[in-house]
Backbone as a printed PyTorch tensor [residue, N CA C, xyz], in Angstrom:
tensor([[[ 23.4320,  28.5980, -65.8100],
         [ 22.9230,  27.3930, -64.8230],
         [ 23.0210,  27.4340, -63.2650]],

        [[ 24.1680,  28.0860, -63.0070],
         [ 24.3490,  28.3960, -61.5620],
         [ 23.4410,  29.3500, -60.8130]],

        [[ 23.1230,  30.4040, -61.8660],
         [ 22.3760,  31.6650, -61.3450],
         [ 20.7040,  30.8230, -61.2060]],

        [[ 20.5510,  30.0410, -61.9170],
         [ 19.0180,  29.5190, -61.8880],
         [ 19.1220,  28.5230, -60.4820]],

        [[ 19.7950,  27.7750, -60.1280],
         [ 20.0790,  27.0580, -59.0200],
         [ 19.8630,  27.8060, -57.6500]],

        [[ 20.7430,  28.8000, -57.6240],
         [ 20.5820,  29.7980, -56.4180],
         [ 19.1230,  30.3820, -56.2810]],

        [[ 18.7220,  30.7730, -57.6450],
         [ 17.3860,  31.3030, -57.4000],
         [ 16.2900,  30.3760, -56.7880]],

        [[ 16.4770,  29.0640, -57.3760],
         [ 15.4030,  27.9520, -57.0100],
         [ 15.6520,  27.6950, -55.4600]],

        [[ 16.7590,  27.9520, -54.8910],
         [ 17.2220,  27.5720, -53.6860],
         [ 16.5770,  28.7000, -52.7290]],

        [[ 16.7900,  30.0310, -53.0830],
         [ 16.0510,  31.0390, -52.5100],
         [ 14.6580,  31.0050, -52.5320]],

        [[ 14.0160,  30.6580, -53.5520],
         [ 12.4390,  30.3970, -53.8250],
         [ 12.0210,  29.3700, -52.5590]],

        [[ 12.6400,  28.1940, -52.4890],
         [ 12.2370,  27.3200, -51.6370],
         [ 12.4790,  27.6190, -50.2000]],

        [[ 13.6650,  28.2600, -49.9040],
         [ 13.8190,  28.7440, -48.6720],
         [ 12.7340,  29.8720, -48.3790]],

        [[ 12.4490,  30.7830, -48.9620],
         [ 11.3780,  31.7180, -48.6740],
         [ 10.0160,  31.2950, -48.6280]],

        [[  9.8450,  30.1340, -49.2690],
         [  8.4480,  29.1790, -49.1830],
         [  8.3630,  28.7040, -47.6310]],

        [[  9.3430,  28.0620, -47.2090],
         [  9.5540,  27.6890, -45.8210],
         [  9.3470,  28.8400, -44.8420]],

        [[  9.9710,  29.9740, -45.0250],
         [  9.7260,  31.2380, -44.1150],
         [  8.4920,  31.6020, -44.1380]],

        [[  7.8180,  31.7420, -45.4520],
         [  6.4760,  32.1200, -45.5540],
         [  5.4660,  30.9410, -44.5300]],

        [[  5.6970,  29.8460, -44.6250],
         [  5.0810,  28.6940, -43.9890],
         [  5.0590,  28.9120, -42.4910]],

        [[  6.3430,  29.1630, -41.9790],
         [  6.7040,  29.4730, -40.5720],
         [  5.8960,  30.8000, -40.1570]],

        [[  5.8140,  31.9460, -40.9900],
         [  5.1250,  33.0450, -40.5870],
         [  3.7940,  32.7380, -40.4740]],

        [[  3.2200,  31.8330, -41.3670],
         [  1.7320,  31.6770, -41.2220],
         [  1.5500,  30.8650, -39.9400]],

        [[  2.5340,  30.0680, -39.6570],
         [  2.0480,  29.2580, -38.3080],
         [  2.3870,  30.2310, -37.1000]],

        [[  3.3330,  31.1780, -37.2110],
         [  3.5170,  32.4080, -36.1550],
         [  2.0100,  33.1550, -36.0870]],

        [[  1.5660,  33.1920, -36.9930],
         [  0.2210,  34.1680, -37.1470],
         [ -0.8280,  33.3400, -36.6360]],

        [[ -0.8890,  31.9870, -36.8500],
         [ -2.0080,  31.1120, -36.2400],
         [ -1.8500,  31.0230, -34.5880]],

        [[ -0.5520,  30.8360, -34.2040],
         [ -0.2240,  31.1250, -32.8790],
         [ -0.6230,  32.3690, -32.1620]],

        [[ -0.3460,  33.4280, -32.9170],
         [ -0.7950,  34.7170, -32.2350],
         [ -2.2140,  34.8410, -32.1590]],

        [[ -2.9380,  34.1350, -33.1270],
         [ -4.3210,  34.3330, -33.1350],
         [ -4.8530,  33.4450, -31.7840]],

        [[ -4.3470,  32.3280, -31.5340],
         [ -4.6260,  31.3860, -30.4960],
         [ -4.2140,  32.1770, -29.2840]],

        [[ -3.0690,  32.8290, -29.1900],
         [ -2.9110,  33.8660, -28.1310],
         [ -3.7900,  34.7330, -27.6320]],

        [[ -4.2580,  35.5430, -28.7560],
         [ -5.2440,  36.4090, -28.5380],
         [ -6.5990,  35.8640, -27.9650]],

        [[ -6.9910,  34.8050, -28.6480],
         [ -8.2590,  34.2320, -27.7670],
         [ -8.0970,  34.0580, -26.3580]],

        [[ -6.8150,  33.4470, -25.9610],
         [ -6.6540,  33.2220, -24.6630],
         [ -6.3180,  34.4350, -23.6850]],

        [[ -5.8380,  35.4100, -24.2940],
         [ -5.8410,  36.9060, -23.5850],
         [ -7.2960,  37.3020, -23.3980]],

        [[ -8.2030,  37.0920, -24.3020],
         [ -9.5460,  37.4800, -24.1220],
         [-10.1980,  36.7890, -22.8400]],

        [[ -9.8430,  35.4530, -22.8420],
         [-10.4160,  34.8640, -21.6370],
         [ -9.6940,  35.3330, -20.4410]],

        [[ -8.4700,  35.4840, -20.3450],
         [ -7.7390,  36.1480, -19.0630],
         [ -8.5040,  37.5070, -18.7070]],

        [[ -9.0080,  38.3010, -19.9730],
         [ -9.5720,  39.6750, -19.6250],
         [-10.8280,  39.3710, -19.0690]],

        [[-11.6000,  38.4980, -19.5800],
         [-12.8190,  38.1640, -19.0030],
         [-12.8370,  37.9540, -17.3400]],

        [[-11.9750,  36.9710, -17.0690],
         [-11.6590,  36.5340, -15.8070],
         [-11.1860,  37.8290, -14.8120]],

        [[-10.2170,  38.6410, -15.3810],
         [ -9.9060,  39.5310, -14.5290],
         [-10.8960,  40.5140, -14.3460]],

        [[-11.8170,  40.8520, -15.3740],
         [-12.8440,  41.5800, -15.2430],
         [-13.9390,  41.4210, -14.2450]],

        [[-14.1620,  40.1730, -14.3330],
         [-15.1750,  39.5770, -13.5030],
         [-14.8500,  39.5960, -11.9390]],

        [[-13.6050,  39.3980, -11.7670],
         [-13.2390,  39.4420, -10.2990],
         [-12.5450,  40.7380,  -9.9890]],

        [[-12.6810,  41.7070, -10.7820],
         [-12.0920,  42.8090, -10.6620],
         [-10.4830,  42.9520, -10.2580]],

        [[ -9.6190,  42.1990, -11.0650],
         [ -8.1790,  41.9920, -10.7470],
         [ -7.4230,  43.1440, -11.8160]],

        [[ -6.2730,  43.4660, -11.2820],
         [ -5.4910,  44.3750, -11.9930],
         [ -5.1260,  43.8340, -13.4060]],

        [[ -5.0970,  44.5160, -14.4340],
         [ -4.7960,  44.2020, -15.7140],
         [ -3.3170,  43.8370, -15.8480]],

        [[ -2.5720,  44.6830, -15.1810],
         [ -0.9950,  44.5400, -15.1670],
         [ -0.6330,  43.8290, -13.6420]],

        [[  0.0510,  42.6820, -13.8860],
         [  0.4500,  41.8760, -12.6950],
         [  1.9010,  41.6310, -12.8450]],

        [[  2.7310,  42.6930, -12.2900],
         [  4.2310,  42.8310, -12.3050],
         [  5.0360,  41.6260, -12.0310]],

        [[  4.4820,  40.8570, -10.9410],
         [  5.2840,  39.5640, -10.7730],
         [  5.0780,  38.6380, -11.8230]],

        [[  3.9500,  38.5570, -12.4490],
         [  3.7640,  37.3840, -13.4120],
         [  4.5670,  38.0120, -14.6720]],

        [[  4.5250,  39.3100, -14.8670],
         [  5.3080,  39.6750, -16.0960],
         [  6.9470,  39.5680, -16.0490]],

        [[  7.1480,  39.8280, -14.9530],
         [  8.8310,  39.6370, -14.7950],
         [  9.0660,  38.4070, -14.6160]],

        [[  8.4730,  37.4290, -14.1770],
         [  8.6560,  35.9960, -14.3480],
         [  8.6260,  35.2880, -15.8150]],

        [[  7.4630,  35.8610, -16.4270],
         [  7.4080,  35.2690, -17.7420],
         [  8.6730,  35.8690, -18.6010]],

        [[  8.9110,  37.0220, -18.5290],
         [ 10.0560,  37.4690, -19.5080],
         [ 10.9900,  37.0950, -19.1350]],

        [[ 11.7040,  36.7360, -17.7820],
         [ 12.8750,  36.1490, -17.5780],
         [ 12.7430,  34.4680, -17.9870]],

        [[ 11.7260,  33.9120, -18.0300],
         [ 11.6780,  32.4600, -18.4180],
         [ 11.8000,  32.6130, -20.0260]],

        [[ 11.1290,  33.4180, -20.7120],
         [ 11.2880,  33.4670, -22.1740],
         [ 12.7370,  33.8400, -22.4620]],

        [[ 13.5250,  34.7460, -21.9400],
         [ 14.7520,  34.9670, -22.2120],
         [ 15.7910,  33.8190, -21.7260]],

        [[ 15.4210,  33.1050, -20.8120],
         [ 16.2900,  31.9240, -20.2440],
         [ 15.9950,  31.0510, -21.4990]],

        [[ 14.8720,  30.5090, -22.0800],
         [ 14.5550,  29.6680, -22.9500],
         [ 15.2540,  30.0860, -24.2930]],

        [[ 15.2320,  31.5070, -24.5370],
         [ 15.8040,  31.8770, -26.0000],
         [ 17.2000,  31.5990, -25.7030]],

        [[ 18.0170,  31.7010, -24.4910],
         [ 19.4140,  31.2310, -24.5700],
         [ 19.6010,  29.8630, -24.6140]],

        [[ 18.6490,  29.1500, -24.2720],
         [ 18.9210,  27.6080, -24.4640],
         [ 18.8280,  27.3780, -26.1710]],

        [[ 17.9000,  28.1830, -26.6090],
         [ 17.6850,  27.8370, -27.8830],
         [ 18.6190,  28.4280, -28.8280]],

        [[ 19.7340,  29.2240, -28.3140],
         [ 20.6600,  29.8260, -28.9280],
         [ 19.9810,  31.1510, -29.8550]],

        [[ 19.1560,  31.5790, -29.1950],
         [ 18.2850,  32.8960, -29.7910],
         [ 18.8950,  34.0110, -28.8350]],

        [[ 18.8440,  35.0930, -29.5040],
         [ 19.2160,  36.4370, -28.9010],
         [ 18.2870,  36.9600, -27.8370]],

        [[ 18.4890,  36.7430, -26.8060],
         [ 17.5370,  37.1840, -25.6530],
         [ 16.9730,  38.3980, -25.5730]],

        [[ 17.9940,  39.6510, -26.1120],
         [ 17.3220,  40.8660, -26.1640],
         [ 16.2690,  40.9450, -27.3800]],

        [[ 16.4300,  40.2830, -28.3300],
         [ 15.6030,  40.2110, -29.5850],
         [ 14.3070,  39.5550, -28.8640]],

        [[ 14.3030,  38.4040, -28.1560],
         [ 13.1420,  37.9070, -27.8310],
         [ 12.3040,  38.7350, -26.5850]],

        [[ 13.2110,  39.3770, -26.0150],
         [ 12.5800,  40.3800, -24.8640],
         [ 11.7610,  41.3370, -25.6000]],

        [[ 12.2070,  42.0210, -26.9430],
         [ 11.6700,  42.9280, -27.5410],
         [ 10.1380,  42.4260, -28.1470]],

        [[ 10.1690,  41.2460, -28.6390],
         [  9.1260,  40.6760, -29.0700],
         [  8.0920,  40.4950, -28.0530]],

        [[  8.6070,  39.9360, -26.8700],
         [  7.5160,  39.6490, -25.6850],
         [  6.8730,  40.8310, -25.2240]],

        [[  7.7040,  41.9910, -25.2500],
         [  7.3030,  43.2500, -24.6050],
         [  6.3030,  43.7260, -25.5930]],

        [[  6.5310,  43.7460, -26.8650],
         [  5.4400,  44.0660, -27.6130],
         [  4.1120,  43.0290, -27.6030]],

        [[  4.1630,  41.9790, -27.4930],
         [  3.1490,  40.9430, -27.2990],
         [  2.3070,  41.3570, -26.0730]],

        [[  3.1600,  41.5000, -24.9700],
         [  2.6610,  42.0130, -23.5330],
         [  1.7980,  43.2470, -23.5400]],

        [[  2.6330,  44.1060, -24.2540],
         [  1.9970,  45.5980, -24.1790],
         [  0.4840,  45.4360, -25.1780]],

        [[  0.2400,  44.6590, -26.2250],
         [ -0.7560,  44.4530, -26.9480],
         [ -1.8990,  43.8090, -25.9360]],

        [[ -1.2100,  42.7010, -25.5870],
         [ -2.2880,  42.0100, -24.4310],
         [ -2.7340,  42.9260, -23.3540]],

        [[ -1.9660,  43.8400, -22.8050],
         [ -2.3300,  44.7040, -21.6830],
         [ -3.5640,  45.6550, -22.4650]],

        [[ -3.1880,  46.3170, -23.5150],
         [ -4.1540,  47.1720, -24.2460],
         [ -5.5780,  46.2640, -24.4000]],

        [[ -5.4610,  44.9950, -25.0440],
         [ -6.6190,  44.0930, -25.0730],
         [ -7.3530,  44.0950, -23.7270]],

        [[ -6.7340,  43.7780, -22.6540],
         [ -7.3490,  43.6230, -21.4290],
         [ -7.9760,  45.0500, -20.9770]],

        [[ -7.3610,  45.9900, -21.2060],
         [ -7.7770,  47.3800, -20.8090],
         [ -9.2620,  47.6840, -21.5260]],

        [[ -9.0170,  47.4760, -22.8270],
         [-10.2320,  47.7240, -23.7520],
         [-11.3820,  46.8750, -23.4000]],

        [[-11.2090,  45.6090, -22.8130],
         [-12.0950,  44.8300, -22.5920],
         [-12.8550,  45.1510, -21.3740]],

        [[-12.0600,  45.7890, -20.2240],
         [-12.3340,  46.3060, -19.0090],
         [-13.3810,  47.4470, -19.3340]],

        [[-12.7320,  48.5240, -20.1440],
         [-13.6490,  49.7460, -20.3460],
         [-14.8990,  49.3500, -20.9310]],

        [[-15.1360,  48.4420, -21.8110],
         [-16.4550,  48.1970, -22.2790],
         [-17.2790,  47.2950, -21.4040]],

        [[-16.6420,  46.8260, -20.2830],
         [-17.5080,  46.3600, -19.1110],
         [-18.1380,  44.8840, -19.4190]],

        [[-17.5910,  44.1860, -20.2390],
         [-17.9760,  42.9590, -20.8870],
         [-17.5300,  41.7290, -19.7370]]])
């Protein structure tokens, strides 16, 4: 009986994790759409894709928020570096296509 209870608990927890993962993906999709809008503006006004001061400010802010939320700021930094790298790639590709 105990075995079945922990299996049910795991199943419920995993369902909740799956739901959160789905929400994360929806937010990333929304972020991607916003990055495309940024890319259009930067291309139109010939602005640089990488803006160092913006990036440093953003990263420090996210790490500070992570600490307040009791999250590992190093882990959050890795996540946002990956997101930023992808955002830069999207903007570079957009600029190359000249749209």
